[in-house]
C-alpha positions in Angstrom: 0.0 0.0 0.0 2.9 2.3 0.9 4.6 1.7 -2.4 1.4 2.3 -4.3 0.9 5.7 -2.6 4.5 6.7 -3.4 4.0 5.7 -7.0 0.8 7.8 -7.3 2.6 10.8 -5.8 5.4 10.4 -8.3 2.9 10.3 -11.2 1.1 13.5 -9.9 4.4 15.3 -9.5 5.5 14.4 -13.0 2.1 15.5 -14.4 2.3 18.9 -12.7 5.9 19.4 -13.9 4.9 18.7 -17.5 1.8 20.9 -17.2 3.9 23.8 -15.8 6.6 23.5 -18.5 3.9 23.5 -21.2 2.3 26.6 -19.7 5.7 28.4 -19.4 6.5 27.7 -23.0 3.4 29.6 -24.1 4.1 32.7 -21.9 5.8 35.8 -23.1 8.9 36.7 -21.0 9.2 40.4 -20.3 11.5 42.6 -18.2 10.3 44.5 -15.2 10.3 47.8 -17.1 8.1 46.2 -19.8 5.8 44.9 -17.1 5.4 48.3 -15.5 4.7 49.9 -18.9 2.0 47.3 -19.7 0.4 47.6 -16.3 0.3 51.4 -16.4 -1.2 51.5 -19.9 -4.0 49.1 -18.8 -4.9 50.6 -15.5 -8.2 52.4 -15.2 -7.1 54.4 -12.1 -4.2 55.9 -14.0 -6.5 56.9 -16.8 -9.0 58.5 -14.6 -6.3 60.5 -12.8 -4.9 61.7 -16.1 -8.4 62.9 -17.2 -8.8 64.7 -13.8 -5.5 66.5 -14.4 -6.7 67.5 -17.9 -10.1 68.7 -16.4 -8.4 70.9 -13.8 -6.0 72.2 -16.4 -9.0 73.5 -18.5 -10.6 75.0 -15.4 -7.3 76.7 -14.4 -7.6 78.8 -17.6 -10.9 80.2 -16.5 -12.0 82.5 -13.7 -15.3 83.3 -12.0 -18.5 82.7 -13.9 -19.9 85.9 -15.4 -23.0 87.2 -13.7 -26.2 86.9 -15.7 -27.1 89.9 -17.8 -30.5 91.4 -16.9 -32.7 92.7 -19.7 -35.7 94.7 -18.4 -38.5 96.6 -20.3 -40.2 99.2 -18.2 -43.0 101.8 -18.7 -43.7 104.7 -16.4 -45.2 108.2 -16.0 -48.5 107.5 -17.7 -51.2 110.2 -17.4 -55.0 110.3 -17.8 -54.8 113.2 -20.3 -53.1 111.1 -23.0 -49.6 111.5 -21.8 -47.7 108.7 -23.5 -45.3 108.1 -20.6 -41.7 106.8 -20.6 -40.7 103.5 -22.1 -37.2 102.1 -21.3 -35.2 99.0 -22.4 -32.7 98.4 -19.6 -29.6 96.2 -19.9 -27.9 95.6 -16.5 -24.7 93.7 -15.7 -22.8 93.1 -12.5 -19.0 92.7 -12.6 -16.7 91.0 -10.1 -13.5 92.8 -9.1 -10.3 91.5 -10.7 -9.1 90.3 -7.3 -12.1 87.9 -7.2 -11.1 86.5 -10.6 -7.5 85.9 -9.5 -8.7 84.1 -6.3 -10.9 81.8 -8.3 -8.0 81.1 -10.8 -5.7 80.4 -7.8 -8.2 77.8 -6.5 -8.4 76.0 -9.9 -4.5 76.0 -10.2 -4.3 74.4 -6.7 -6.8 71.7 -7.6 -4.8 71.0 -10.8 -1.6 70.7 -8.7 -3.3 68.3 -6.3 -4.6 66.2 -9.3 -1.0 66.0 -10.6 0.4 64.9 -7.3 -2.4 62.3 -7.0 -1.5 61.0 -10.4 2.1 60.6 -9.3 1.1 58.6 -6.2 -1.4 56.4 -8.1 1.4 55.6 -10.6 3.9 55.0 -7.8 1.5 52.7 -6.0 0.9 50.7 -9.2 4.6 50.5 -9.9 5.3 49.2 -6.4 2.6 46.4 -6.7 3.8 45.3 -10.2 7.4 45.3 -9.0 6.6 43.2 -6.0 4.5 40.8 -8.1 7.4 40.5 -10.5 9.8 39.9 -7.6 7.5 37.3 -6.1 7.2 35.5 -9.4 11.0 35.4 -9.8 11.3 34.1 -6.2 8.7 31.4 -6.8 10.3 30.4 -10.0 13.8 30.1 -8.4 12.4 28.3 -5.4 10.7 25.8 -7.7 14.0 25.2 -9.5 15.8 24.9 -6.2 13.4 22.3 -5.0 13.8 20.4 -8.2 17.6 20.3 -7.7 17.1 19.0 -4.2 14.7 16.3 -5.4 17.5 15.2 -7.7 19.9 15.1 -4.8 17.4 13.1 -2.8 17.1 10.7 -5.7 20.9 10.2 -5.7 20.9 9.6 -1.9 18.0 7.2 -2.2 19.7 5.3 -5.1 23.0 4.9 -3.2 21.3 3.9 0.0 19.2 1.3 -1.7 22.3 -0.1 -3.4 24.1 -0.3 -0.1 21.1 -2.0 1.5 20.9 -4.6 -1.2 24.7 -5.4 -0.8 24.3 -5.6 2.9 26.4 -2.6 3.8 23.6 -0.9 5.7 20.3 -1.8 7.5 16.7 -1.0 6.8 16.6 2.3 8.7 18.8 4.3 6.3 16.8 2.9 3.4 13.5 4.0 5.0 14.9 7.4 5.8 16.1 7.9 2.2 12.7 6.8 0.8 10.8 9.1 3.2 13.1 12.0 2.4 12.6 11.5 -1.3 8.8 11.5 -0.8 9.0 14.7 1.2 11.2 16.3 -1.4 8.8 15.4 -4.3 5.8 16.7 -2.3 7.7 20.0 -1.5 8.6 20.3 -5.2 4.9 19.8 -6.1 4.0 22.6 -3.7 6.7 24.8 -5.2 5.1 24.3 -8.6 1.7 25.3 -7.2 3.3 28.4 -5.6 4.9 29.4 -8.9 1.6 29.0 -10.8 -0.2 31.2 -8.2 2.5 33.9 -8.3 2.3 33.9 -12.1 -1.5 34.3 -12.0 -1.2 37.3 -9.6 1.5 38.9 -11.7 -0.7 38.7 -14.8 -3.7 40.1 -13.0 -1.8 43.3 -12.3 -1.0 43.6 -16.0 -4.7 43.2 -17.0 -4.1 41.8 -20.4 -5.4 38.7 -22.3 -1.8 37.6 -22.9 0.1 35.5 -20.4 3.5 36.9 -19.3 6.4 35.5 -17.4 9.5 37.1 -15.9 13.0 37.3 -17.3 16.0 36.3 -15.3 16.5 35.8 -11.6 16.4 38.0 -8.5 19.1 40.5 -8.7 22.1 39.4 -6.6 22.9 43.1 -6.1 21.7 44.1 -2.6 23.4 47.5 -2.3 21.4 50.1 -0.5 22.1 53.2 -2.5 20.4 56.1 -0.7 21.9 58.8 -3.0 19.9 57.4 -5.9 16.6 58.0 -4.1 14.6 61.2 -4.9 15.2 63.9 -2.2 11.7 65.2 -2.2 9.1 62.9 -0.7 6.1 62.7 -3.2 3.7 61.8 -0.4 4.7 65.0 1.5 4.2 67.0 -1.8 0.7 65.5 -2.0 -0.1 66.6 1.5 1.2 70.1 0.8 -1.0 70.2 -2.3 -4.0 69.3 -0.2 -3.2 72.2 2.2 -3.0 74.6 -0.8 -6.4 73.5 -2.0 -7.9 74.1 1.5 -6.3 77.5 1.7 -7.5 78.5 -1.8 -11.0 77.4 -0.9 -11.0 79.7 2.1 -9.9 82.6 -0.1 -12.6 81.6 -2.4 -15.2 82.1 0.4 -13.6 85.4 1.3 -14.1 86.6 -2.3 -17.8 86.4 -1.6 -17.3 89.4 0.8 -15.9 91.6 -2.0 -18.2 94.2 -3.6 -19.4 94.0 -7.1 -19.6 96.7 -9.8 -23.2 97.3 -10.8 -23.8 98.9 -14.3 -26.6 99.5 -16.6 -27.5 101.1 -20.0 -31.0 102.3 -20.9 -32.6 102.9 -24.3 -35.7 105.1 -23.8 -38.5 106.8 -25.6 -41.1 109.4 -24.4 -43.7 111.5 -26.0 -42.5 110.4 -29.4 -38.9 111.3 -28.8 -36.6 108.5 -29.7 -33.9 107.5 -29.0 -33.1 108.7 -25.5 -30.3 107.2 -23.5 -29.6 106.6 -19.8 -27.1 104.8 -17.6 -26.6 103.7 -14.1 -23.5 102.7 -12.1 -23.2 101.5 -8.6 -21.8 99.0 -6.2 -23.2 95.8 -4.6 -22.2 95.4 -1.0 -22.6 92.2 1.0 -24.1 93.8 4.0 -25.5 90.6 5.7 -22.4 88.4 5.7 -22.4 86.9 9.2 -23.0 83.3 8.0 -20.2 83.6 5.4 -17.7 84.8 8.0 -18.6 81.9 10.3 -18.1 79.5 7.5 -14.7 81.0 6.7 -13.7 80.7 10.4 -14.8 77.1 10.4 -12.8 76.4 7.3 -9.7 78.0 8.8 -10.0 75.7 11.8 -10.4 72.8 9.4 -7.2 73.8 7.7 -5.3 73.8 11.0 -6.6 70.3 11.8 -5.5 69.1 8.4 -2.0 70.6 8.9 -1.7 68.8 12.2 -2.8 65.6 10.7 -0.2 66.0 7.9 2.5 66.6 10.4 1.6 63.4 12.2 1.5 61.5 9.0 5.0 62.9 8.1 6.3 61.5 11.4 4.8 58.1 10.8 6.3 58.1 7.3 9.8 59.0 8.6 9.5 56.1 11.1 8.4 53.7 8.3 11.4 54.8 6.1 13.8 54.3 9.0 12.4 50.9 9.7 12.6 49.8 6.1 16.2 51.0 5.9 17.2 49.1 9.1 15.5 45.9 7.9 17.3 46.2 4.5 20.6 46.6 6.2 19.9 43.4 8.3 19.0 41.5 5.2 22.1 42.8 3.4 24.3 41.5 6.2 22.6 38.2 6.2 22.9 37.7 2.4 26.6 38.7 2.5 27.4 36.3 5.3 25.5 33.4 3.7 26.8 34.0 0.2 30.5 34.8 1.0 31.2 32.6 4.0 28.8 29.7 4.6 27.7 28.8 1.0 31.2 27.9 -0.4 31.9 25.7 2.7 28.7 23.8 2.4 29.0 23.3 -1.4 32.5 21.9 -0.9 31.2 19.7 1.9 28.3 18.5 -0.3 30.6 17.1 -3.0 33.0 15.5 -0.6 30.4 14.0 1.7 28.4 12.4 -1.1 31.5 10.6 -2.4 32.4 9.6 1.1 28.9 8.3 1.8 28.9 6.4 -1.5 32.1 4.7 -0.6 31.0 4.0 3.0 33.4 6.3 4.7 30.6 8.3 6.6 27.2 7.2 7.9 23.9 8.2 6.4 23.2 10.5 9.4 26.4 12.4 8.8 25.6 12.8 5.1 22.0 13.7 5.9 23.0 16.4 8.3 25.3 18.1 5.8 22.6 17.7 3.1 19.9 19.3 5.2 22.3 22.2 6.2 23.0 22.9 2.5 19.3 22.9 1.6 18.4 25.2 4.6 21.2 27.6 3.6 20.1 27.8 0.0 16.5 28.5 1.1 17.6 31.1 3.6 19.8 32.9 1.0 17.0 32.9 -1.6 14.4 34.1 0.9 16.7 36.8 2.2 17.3 38.1 -1.4 13.5 38.0 -2.0 12.7 39.9 1.2 15.5 42.5 0.5 14.0 43.4 -2.9 10.5 43.6 -1.5 11.7 46.0 1.2 13.5 48.0 -1.6 10.3 48.3 -3.5 8.5 49.6 -0.5 11.3 52.2 0.2 11.3 53.4 -3.4 7.5 53.8 -3.2 8.0 56.2 -0.3 11.1 58.1 -1.5 11.9 57.9 -5.2 10.5 60.1 -7.9 
């Protein structure tokens, strides 16, 4: 029964491997830059933000809406003795002061600036997610390949152990241990294939195309933390500053309602058969009852102060997040350096020597197994550390870079 279960697992593993290779062959391999370009071109959020920028750009070229023109026909001074009276066609127009127009234009310019900063953040967020999906797919792919190599090593160990058992050089326990290890390796390899497929699906979901894409190359072995290459101005802080500008411009917009307006009019008249006669009027409209407007302005000013305090708090949290990311990246950097430069060469040398020694019966299966497990653990740790470093780097670039 045990042998039958092992055989079925081997069949399933081979089937999944063949299915994966068939799928990969149909995928289009692209670089991370190409993936980002495809994702941005197909993202609805980017498109809507671009339209919003265009909309505010059009509005920024305008000022206040012109007041409606009043056209009035009047008749007056009629008498009972046939006096024909006075007829008048009046055209009246109220005009805002130039300052009111400039305040309105300033408001539209601030909303345009805010829309531009929002577009930058939307793009950066998308770039971060696509980058992390690309990195995750690279990691899943390399991890699957690593597990495949370890399955091959387990097969060699199982083959040699079985041969030594058949020749009477060892007992049943090493044989069972080798067979169990091979089963576990194949099961882990199958799980690795599944993880790779899931990562590939998630990656293509971010690109939002009908084509299936795959990554090029492996995770970059360069884990240098180059702070100088990061953009000095934080785009998130620029966005918060733009929000403050809009709030301040909105307050000025409310204050513009307290400004007077120029009142003007032109009259075309006729009386007692005399035509045409002309008249005019000019005056000023004063907002005498403005208590409610002033209270709203005061409330808006308090709201701006609240927003400024919230922005300062958010800036503090962002600085802490940046410091935490940099510290974690430095830790990963040291781990990778130690594993790659010191431990990995020793274990690789030990692997080659110990397998020959075990094959010739110079060391026990436990000694070989211990070295084998250390090698596998080290390779997994190294790959995982590289993966986590690049994820942290993507998060840091989202917060800092242009």
